[in-house]
C-alpha positions in Angstrom: 0.0 0.0 0.0 1.3 3.4 -1.0 0.6 6.2 1.6 1.2 9.9 1.1 1.7 12.0 4.3 1.1 15.8 4.2 3.4 17.3 6.8 6.5 16.1 8.6 5.6 16.9 12.3 6.1 14.3 15.0 2.7 12.7 14.3 3.5 12.2 10.6 7.0 11.0 11.3 5.9 8.4 13.9 3.1 7.2 11.6 5.5 6.8 8.7 8.0 4.7 10.8 5.3 2.4 12.2 3.8 1.9 8.7 7.2 1.4 7.0 7.9 -1.4 9.5 4.8 -3.1 8.2 5.9 -2.9 4.5 4.0 0.2 3.5 5.5 2.5 0.9 5.6 6.0 2.4 6.1 9.5 0.9 6.3 12.6 3.2 5.7 16.0 1.8 6.9 18.8 4.1 6.4 22.5 3.2 9.4 23.6 5.3 13.1 23.0 4.6 13.2 20.6 7.6 11.2 17.9 9.3 9.8 18.1 12.8 7.1 20.7 12.7 6.9 22.4 16.1 9.6 20.1 17.3 12.5 22.3 16.3 15.4 24.4 17.5 16.0 28.1 17.5 19.7 28.6 16.9 22.2 31.5 16.8 26.0 31.6 16.9 26.5 28.5 19.0 23.3 28.9 21.0 20.6 26.3 20.5 17.3 25.9 22.4 14.0 24.1 21.8 11.5 26.2 19.9 8.3 24.6 21.1 7.8 21.6 23.5 10.2 21.4 26.5 8.5 19.2 29.1 8.7 15.5 28.6 5.7 13.8 30.2 4.6 10.1 30.0 8.1 8.8 29.3 7.1 5.2 29.1 4.6 6.0 26.3 7.3 7.9 24.5 10.0 5.2 24.8 7.6 2.3 24.0 6.3 3.9 20.8 9.8 4.8 19.7 10.9 1.2 20.4 8.0 -0.1 18.3 9.0 2.2 15.5 12.5 0.8 15.5 14.4 3.4 17.6 16.2 1.9 20.6 16.8 3.9 23.8 20.5 4.0 23.2 19.9 6.5 20.3 18.8 9.2 22.7 19.0 10.0 26.4 16.3 10.9 28.8 17.2 12.7 32.0 14.8 12.7 34.9 14.1 16.2 36.4 14.4 16.5 40.2 12.9 18.8 41.2 10.1 18.6 38.6 9.7 22.3 38.8 9.4 25.2 41.2 6.4 27.6 41.5 6.8 31.1 42.7 3.6 32.8 44.0 3.2 36.6 44.0 3.1 36.7 47.8 6.6 35.2 48.0 5.5 31.6 48.8 7.3 29.0 46.8 6.3 25.4 46.1 8.6 22.8 44.6 7.3 19.6 43.0 9.7 16.7 43.8 10.4 13.3 42.3 9.9 11.3 45.4 6.8 10.9 47.6 8.5 11.5 50.9 10.2 14.7 49.7 6.9 15.9 48.3 5.1 15.4 51.7 7.8 17.5 53.4 7.6 20.2 50.8 3.8 20.5 51.1 4.0 20.8 54.8 6.7 23.4 54.5 4.7 25.6 52.1 1.1 24.6 52.9 0.9 23.1 56.4 -2.0 20.6 56.8 -2.4 19.9 53.0 -0.2 16.8 52.8 -3.2 14.5 53.6 -5.2 16.2 50.8 -2.3 15.5 48.4 -2.2 11.8 49.4 -6.0 11.6 48.7 -5.6 13.3 45.3 -2.8 10.8 44.3 -4.7 7.7 45.4 -7.9 8.7 43.7 -6.1 9.8 40.5 -4.1 6.6 40.3 -7.3 4.6 39.9 -8.7 7.0 37.4 -5.5 7.2 35.3 -5.5 3.4 34.9 -9.0 3.5 33.6 -8.6 6.7 31.6 -5.5 5.5 29.8 -7.3 2.3 28.5 -10.6 4.0 27.8 -9.4 7.2 26.1 -5.7 7.2 25.2 -5.6 3.7 23.7 -8.8 3.9 21.6 -10.0 5.9 18.7 -13.7 6.8 18.2 -14.2 7.0 14.4 -17.4 5.1 15.3 -18.8 7.5 17.9 -20.9 4.7 19.5 -17.6 3.0 20.5 -17.2 5.7 23.1 -20.7 5.6 24.7 -20.2 2.5 26.8 -21.6 2.2 30.3 -18.1 1.9 31.6 -17.0 5.2 29.9 -20.1 7.1 31.1 -19.5 5.8 34.7 -15.8 6.9 34.5 -16.7 10.4 33.2 -19.2 10.7 36.1 -16.5 9.7 38.6 -14.1 12.2 37.2 -16.8 14.9 37.2 -16.0 15.6 33.5 -18.6 18.4 33.4 -16.6 20.3 36.0 -13.6 22.4 35.2 -10.2 21.2 36.0 -9.7 24.0 38.6 -13.0 23.3 40.3 -12.3 19.6 40.4 -8.8 19.9 42.1 -10.2 22.5 44.5 -12.2 19.7 46.0 -8.9 18.3 47.2 -6.9 21.3 48.2 -8.0 24.1 50.6 -5.4 26.6 49.6 -6.2 28.4 46.3 -2.5 28.6 45.5 -2.2 24.8 45.7 -5.3 24.4 43.6 -3.7 26.5 40.9 -0.5 24.5 41.2 -2.6 21.4 40.3 -4.7 23.0 37.6 -2.3 25.1 35.5 -1.2 21.9 33.6 -4.1 22.3 31.2 -1.9 25.1 29.7 0.5 22.4 28.5 -2.1 21.7 25.8 -3.4 25.2 25.5 -6.5 24.9 27.7 -8.0 27.2 30.3 -7.8 25.6 33.8 -11.1 27.3 34.6 -13.0 25.7 31.7 -11.1 22.6 30.5 -12.8 19.5 31.7 -11.7 17.7 34.9 -10.4 14.7 32.9 -7.2 16.7 32.3 -6.4 16.6 36.0 -4.7 13.3 35.1 -1.8 15.5 33.8 -0.7 16.8 37.2 -1.1 13.3 38.6 1.1 11.9 35.9 3.8 14.5 36.7 4.3 12.9 40.1 3.5 9.3 39.2 5.6 9.1 36.0 8.0 12.0 36.3 9.1 14.9 34.1 12.1 14.2 31.9 14.5 16.1 29.6 15.9 14.9 26.3 19.6 15.4 26.3 20.5 17.9 23.6 16.9 19.2 23.5 13.5 17.7 22.6 14.1 18.5 18.9 17.2 16.3 18.9 14.8 13.4 18.4 14.0 14.7 14.9 17.4 13.7 13.2 17.1 10.3 15.0 13.7 9.8 13.4 14.8 11.1 10.0 17.8 8.7 9.9 15.4 5.8 10.7 13.0 6.9 8.1 15.6 7.0 5.4 16.9 3.6 6.5 13.3 2.3 6.2 13.0 3.6 2.6 10.6 6.4 3.3 10.8 9.1 0.6 11.1 12.6 2.2 10.2 15.6 0.1 11.2 19.0 1.7 10.2 22.4 0.5 7.2 20.6 -1.0 3.9 22.2 -0.1 0.9 20.2 -1.2 -1.3 22.1 -3.6 -4.3 19.8 -3.7 -5.8 16.6 -2.4 -7.1 14.8 -5.5 -10.6 13.4 -4.7 -12.7 11.2 -7.0 -15.9 9.5 -6.0 -15.5 10.2 -2.3 -12.0 8.8 -2.3 -8.5 10.3 -2.4 -6.5 9.3 -5.5 -3.4 11.3 -4.7 -1.7 14.6 -4.0 -0.8 17.4 -6.3 2.6 18.8 -5.5 4.4 21.4 -7.6 1.9 20.8 -10.4 2.6 17.1 -10.5 0.0 14.4 -9.3 1.4 11.7 -7.0 -1.0 8.7 -6.7 -1.5 7.0 -3.4 -3.8 4.3 -1.9 -4.3 6.4 1.3 -3.5 10.0 2.4 -2.6 11.2 5.9 -2.9 14.8 6.9 -0.4 16.0 9.5 -0.9 19.7 9.2 -2.7 21.6 11.9 -6.1 19.9 11.4 -8.6 22.9 11.0 -6.2 24.3 8.4 -6.6 21.1 6.3 -10.2 21.8 5.4 -9.3 23.9 2.3 -6.9 21.3 1.0 -9.4 18.5 1.7 -12.2 20.3 -0.2 -14.6 20.2 2.8 -16.5 23.0 4.5 -14.3 24.7 7.1 -15.6 24.1 10.6 -15.1 26.6 13.4 -13.2 25.3 16.4 -12.1 27.0 19.6 -8.4 27.5 19.2 -5.9 26.8 22.0 -4.1 29.6 23.8 -1.1 31.1 22.1 2.3 31.9 23.5 4.6 34.8 23.6 8.0 33.0 23.4 11.4 34.5 24.5 14.7 32.8 23.6 17.9 34.1 25.2 21.6 33.3 24.7 23.3 34.3 27.9 27.0 35.1 28.6 26.8 33.4 32.0 25.4 30.3 33.8 22.9 30.4 36.6 24.1 27.8 39.1 21.1 27.9 41.5 18.2 27.9 39.2 15.7 25.1 38.3 15.2 23.6 34.8 11.5 24.4 34.9 9.9 27.3 36.9 6.6 29.1 37.0 6.3 32.7 38.2 2.7 33.4 39.0 1.0 36.8 38.8 -1.2 38.3 41.5 -4.4 36.8 40.0 -4.2 33.7 37.9 -7.9 33.6 37.2 -7.7 37.2 35.8 -4.8 36.2 33.6 -6.8 33.2 32.2 -9.8 35.5 31.6 -7.6 37.8 29.6 -6.2 34.9 27.5 -9.4 33.0 26.8 -12.3 35.5 27.2 -11.5 39.2 26.8 -8.6 38.4 24.4 -6.4 41.2 25.7 -2.8 41.7 26.6 -2.3 40.2 30.1 -1.6 42.8 32.8 0.2 40.6 35.3 0.8 37.2 33.6 2.1 33.9 34.9 5.4 33.1 33.2 7.0 29.7 32.5 10.8 29.4 32.2 13.0 26.6 30.9 16.7 26.7 31.7 18.2 23.5 30.3 21.8 24.7 30.7 21.5 23.7 34.3 22.1 20.1 33.2 23.1 20.3 29.6 26.3 22.1 28.5 25.9 21.3 24.8 23.4 24.1 24.1 25.7 27.1 24.3 29.4 28.0 24.1 31.5 27.1 27.1 30.6 29.0 30.2 27.4 30.3 28.7 23.7 29.3 28.7 20.3 29.5 27.1 17.0 30.5 28.6 13.4 30.1 27.3 10.4 32.0 28.6 6.7 31.4 27.7 3.8 33.7 28.5 0.3 32.4 27.7 -1.5 35.0 25.6 -4.6 35.0 23.4 -4.7 33.3 20.1 -6.5 35.0 17.2 -5.9 38.5 15.6 -7.2 40.9 18.3 -3.8 42.1 19.3 -1.2 43.9 17.2 2.0 42.3 18.6 4.2 44.7 16.7 3.0 47.4 19.1 3.6 45.5 22.3 7.3 46.1 22.9 6.5 47.6 26.3 4.8 44.5 27.4 7.7 42.4 26.2 10.1 44.6 28.2 7.9 44.1 31.2 8.3 40.3 30.9 12.1 40.6 30.8 12.0 42.9 33.8 9.8 40.4 35.7 12.2 37.6 34.9 15.2 39.6 36.1 13.5 40.7 39.4 12.0 37.3 40.3 14.4 34.6 39.1 17.3 35.6 37.0 19.3 38.5 38.5 21.4 40.4 36.1 19.5 39.0 33.1 19.6 42.1 30.9 23.4 42.4 31.2 23.8 38.7 30.5 21.8 38.7 27.2 24.0 38.2 24.2 21.2 37.1 21.9 17.5 37.4 22.0 14.6 36.3 19.8 10.9 36.8 20.4 8.1 34.9 18.7 4.5 36.0 18.8 1.1 34.5 17.9 1.5 36.2 14.5 4.5 34.0 13.8 2.4 31.0 14.8 -0.2 32.0 12.3 2.3 32.5 9.6 3.7 29.0 10.3 0.2 27.6 9.7 -1.1 27.0 13.3 -4.9 27.5 13.5 -5.7 31.0 14.7 -2.1 31.2 16.0 -2.9 28.7 18.8 0.2 26.9 19.9 -1.4 23.5 20.8 -4.0 22.7 18.1 -7.6 23.2 19.0 -8.4 23.8 22.7 -9.1 21.0 25.1 -12.7 22.1 25.8 -15.3 19.6 26.8 -16.9 19.4 23.3 -13.4 19.2 21.7 -12.2 16.3 23.8 -12.5 12.5 23.6 -15.3 11.4 21.3 -16.0 15.1 20.4 -12.5 15.8 19.1 -11.7 15.2 15.4 -10.8 11.5 15.0 -8.1 9.7 12.9 -10.6 9.4 10.0 -12.2 12.8 10.3 -13.9 13.1 6.9 -16.3 10.9 4.9 -13.6 10.1 2.4 -12.8 6.4 2.6 -9.0 6.7 2.7 -8.1 10.1 4.2 -6.7 10.1 7.7 -5.3 12.7 10.1 -2.9 12.8 12.9 -1.6 15.6 15.1 -2.3 17.8 18.2 -5.9 18.7 17.1 -6.8 15.0 16.5 -7.8 12.6 19.3 -6.2 11.8 21.8 -4.8 15.3 21.7 -1.7 17.5 22.2 1.7 16.9 23.7 4.4 15.0 22.0 3.8 11.5 23.5 0.1 11.9 23.1 0.5 12.8 19.5 2.7 9.8 19.0 0.0 7.7 20.6 -2.4 9.1 18.1 0.1 8.1 15.4 0.1 4.5 16.8 -3.7 4.4 16.7 -3.6 5.5 13.1 -0.9 3.1 12.0 -2.8 0.2 13.7 -6.0 1.2 12.0 -4.3 1.3 8.5 -2.6 -2.0 9.1 -5.9 -3.6 10.1 -7.6 -2.1 7.0 -4.9 -3.4 4.7 -5.2 -6.9 6.2 -9.0 -6.8 5.6 -8.5 -5.6 2.0 -6.1 -8.4 1.4 -8.5 -11.0 2.8 -11.2 -9.8 0.5 -8.9 -10.1 -2.5 -7.9 -13.6 -1.4 
């Protein structure tokens, strides 16, 4: 079977490897000059830092799928983060998430006396729910919607209070509002509002503690050349600087792809671009989705190293709820935003010249076109001032190189409404309500990526790729049996 893949993001690359192992002939058409999609580096004069994803969650899922795709663990290195990260609250309180249970109990009692029993209750309850949720949602697709509506799934959704927001759900466990925010902010990893994203995503903060947070040595994007090497070895044809002009449809079935005016015929086609943006290519009516949040991203090359920092940190503003309202409701420039920082030079000296370091900062901001980011230099200066005051003393003097990317850059790259994480993880854009691996009525057109079930985040997108590959392999076996 010949398969054409539109887009060389992590979902397309993983699908290609899994299918190539099963004997499929694969062509990847990537509009950029490189593979990887959002899994990329920003580089300048010896400085290199991840452009997009930085936090490695669900390490077992990641390593298992890579192994199945033919990439052994000796081809990359995962380093466990301990501490997981540190949260700085506006009142001066700090809370550090640790890799061991005993240390975490001590940390909670230090920062939030009396809350350790609540944390234990949260972890016990969520362990049971994660085991059910992983099998019920992450390991299944719902092309047939009725596959979702089983009594067991409905019971599970009721147990998890899926109609509640993530923040409201975790507030049932923690008395202190700051601690509730510390266990609800993780919906931002996939571009969702903690105050409206459904409670099922509270499995993310559980997973941080249960499975750990990891770092890929050399940067998350260092996985891309490993994947590319394996793809070439498997005989996958990679076409760079090759935007697809048209999906050729005849009698409700894809016949191929038109690239640079030439028609390439395929038995099946996989769309790995940001899904809502694929409607025009697929000749279907464009549907409106709620986009995820966007990000204002800062990349710094520094002439010094910070010895006492953490790899991952969060600097919270005075009012987290107000920040989220500005991002998701009023669509305005945040007045006092929460800021995430990534400082991999603490454990990785390969990212900058000797004695120097790199720093990444992310501010959740609105997606869409309501803000003219070219006129927001004062806000960007405010963020740098906040970083210098709260966590990185002497930052301005240390900056040798700086680059800032805005939602406009995300739009120009092809991300839906400039959202950084695909469509938002709202209740009616999650699970069975999210676009599935076969999202159109065309018989042989499939899709994979952050906007497709099971959702965003590198390991989850890879899990979506596995679901897609398994589905195509099963379909090919059934076709062969009919022919026989």
